[in-house]
C-alpha positions in Angstrom: -10.7 -22.2 27.5 -11.3 -19.7 24.8 -10.4 -20.7 21.3 -7.4 -18.7 20.1 -7.0 -20.0 16.6 -6.4 -17.4 13.9 -7.9 -18.2 10.5 -7.5 -16.7 7.1 -10.7 -15.2 5.9 -10.8 -14.6 2.2 -13.2 -11.7 2.1 -10.3 -9.5 3.2 -8.3 -10.7 0.2 -11.0 -11.3 -2.4 -10.8 -8.1 -4.4 -7.1 -8.7 -5.1 -7.7 -12.4 -5.9 -10.6 -11.5 -8.3 -8.6 -8.8 -10.0 -5.5 -11.1 -10.5 -7.4 -13.8 -12.3 -8.2 -14.1 -16.0 -12.0 -14.5 -15.8 -13.8 -17.2 -17.8 -16.5 -16.0 -20.3 -19.5 -14.6 -18.4 -22.7 -16.7 -18.1 -26.2 -15.6 -17.3 -27.7 -16.5 -13.9 -31.2 -16.2 -15.0 -30.9 -19.1 -17.5 -32.2 -22.1 -15.6 -30.3 -24.5 -17.9 -27.0 -22.8 -16.9 -27.4 -24.0 -13.3 -25.8 -27.4 -12.6 -24.5 -29.2 -9.6 -20.8 -28.9 -9.2 -19.0 -31.5 -7.0 -15.5 -31.5 -5.6 -14.4 -34.9 -4.5 -11.3 -33.7 -2.7 -13.2 -30.7 -1.2 -16.0 -33.0 -0.1 -18.7 -30.6 -1.2 -21.4 -30.0 -3.8 -23.1 -26.8 -4.9 -25.3 -25.4 -7.7 -23.6 -22.9 -10.0 -24.5 -21.2 -13.2 -21.3 -22.5 -14.9 -18.1 -24.4 -14.1 -15.7 -22.6 -11.7 -12.0 -22.2 -12.2 -9.9 -24.0 -9.5 -6.8 -22.6 -7.9 -4.6 -23.6 -5.0 -2.6 -21.2 -2.8 -0.3 -22.0 0.1 0.6 -19.4 2.7 2.8 -19.3 5.8 0.7 -18.4 8.9 1.2 -18.2 12.6 0.0 -21.9 12.8 2.1 -23.1 9.9 1.6 -23.5 6.2 -2.1 -23.5 5.1 -3.2 -24.6 1.7 -6.4 -22.9 0.4 -8.4 -24.3 -2.5 -10.4 -21.6 -4.5 -13.3 -22.3 -6.8 -14.2 -19.1 -8.7 -16.8 -18.4 -11.3 -17.3 -15.0 -12.9 -20.8 -14.2 -14.4 -22.9 -11.3 -15.5 -23.8 -10.7 -11.8 -20.4 -11.0 -10.2 -18.2 -13.7 -8.7 -19.2 -17.0 -7.0 -16.4 -18.1 -4.8 -16.0 -21.2 -2.7 -12.9 -21.9 -0.6 -11.8 -24.5 1.8 -8.7 -24.8 3.9 -7.7 -27.6 6.3 -6.5 -26.4 9.6 -4.4 -28.2 12.3 -7.0 -27.8 15.0 -10.6 -26.6 14.5 -12.8 -25.4 17.3 -15.3 -27.9 18.7 -16.8 -26.4 21.9 -19.7 -24.0 21.2 -17.9 -21.1 22.9 -14.7 -21.8 20.8 -16.7 -22.0 17.6 -18.4 -18.6 18.4 -15.0 -17.1 19.2 -13.5 -18.4 15.9 -16.5 -17.1 13.9 -16.3 -13.7 15.7 -12.5 -13.6 15.0 -13.1 -14.3 11.3 -15.6 -11.5 11.1 -13.3 -9.1 12.9 -10.4 -10.1 10.6 -12.5 -9.4 7.5 -13.7 -6.0 8.8 -10.1 -5.0 9.8 -9.4 -4.6 6.1 -11.8 -1.7 5.7 -15.0 -3.7 4.9 -18.2 -2.4 6.3 -20.6 -4.8 8.0 -24.2 -4.5 6.7 -25.7 -7.7 8.1 -24.6 -10.6 10.3 -26.5 -13.7 11.5 -25.7 -17.2 12.7 -26.6 -20.1 10.4 -26.7 -23.8 10.4 -25.6 -26.0 7.5 -26.4 -29.7 8.0 -26.3 -29.2 11.7 -23.0 -27.3 11.7 -23.1 -23.8 13.2 -21.7 -21.0 11.0 -22.0 -17.4 10.2 -23.4 -15.3 7.4 -22.2 -11.8 6.6 -23.2 -9.1 4.2 -20.4 -6.6 3.8 -19.4 -3.7 1.6 -15.7 -3.5 0.5 -14.0 -1.6 -2.3 -17.3 -0.7 -3.9 -18.5 -4.3 -4.0 -21.1 -6.2 -1.9 -20.0 -9.6 -0.5 -22.4 -12.1 0.9 -20.5 -14.9 2.7 -21.2 -18.0 4.8 -18.4 -19.7 6.6 -18.2 -22.6 9.0 -15.9 -25.5 10.2 -16.6 -29.1 9.5 -14.1 -31.0 11.6 -10.6 -29.6 10.6 -11.8 -27.9 7.5 -13.0 -24.3 7.1 -15.5 -23.7 4.3 -16.3 -20.2 2.9 -19.0 -19.6 0.3 -19.0 -16.1 -1.1 -21.1 -14.2 -3.7 -19.6 -10.8 -4.8 -21.6 -8.3 -6.8 -21.8 -4.5 -7.5 -24.4 -2.7 -5.3 -26.7 -2.0 -8.3 -27.1 -5.8 -8.8 -27.8 -6.4 -5.1 -30.0 -3.5 -4.1 -33.0 -2.1 -5.8 -31.8 1.5 -5.5 -28.1 0.7 -5.8 -27.5 1.9 -2.3 -26.1 -0.4 0.4 -28.6 -1.4 3.0 -29.0 -3.9 5.9 -32.7 -4.4 4.9 -33.1 -7.6 2.9 -36.4 -6.3 1.4 -34.2 -3.9 -0.6 -32.5 -6.8 -2.5 -33.2 -7.1 -6.2 -35.2 -10.1 -7.3 -32.2 -11.5 -9.2 -29.9 -11.3 -6.2 -32.5 -12.9 -3.9 -33.0 -15.8 -6.4 -29.4 -16.5 -7.2 -28.3 -16.1 -3.6 -30.9 -18.6 -2.4 -30.1 -21.0 -5.1 -26.3 -20.8 -4.6 -26.1 -20.7 -0.8 -29.0 -23.1 0.0 -27.6 -25.7 -2.5 -24.2 -26.1 -0.7 -23.8 -29.5 0.9 -20.8 -31.2 2.5 -20.3 -34.7 1.2 -18.4 -37.6 2.7 
């Protein structure tokens, strides 16, 4: 049976979320001393960030009931680091259902006018997920998302094109990424761990 669960994907909503928040003072990604491990006991994850994120919680009515999303947002010189998690009533478990859910999340994000630049399957601690690079509302969003049991995690880095690409023009070619974007992207995304 195909997985028919509809999820909330925050890339489609991110620009309004970012605009609605009072940002904390910017920090500089290139300062090695700024990068520290951030842990969320309730969220059951840890990640390296160049500062301490602001936490917010939002509950929305959906087709499958009320869902509570936890947001961790950090604004810096480069852009926004955003992590979210939401517990869902039933997460996909079969490989074909996981693929369908990941495809559905991608399609939902792109339905808001985002343009897909790059997409690939990823694995985080043996859990299959998806990585996207999209352009939306003049911003570049790199995102990873995956299910761990009944929890959907999304890890997102948002930056202007001139901070992501050497020539400031959107591209699907990773060799066009700036050195800074490559370094902070690797540090941020590769440091994410799910804890028990």
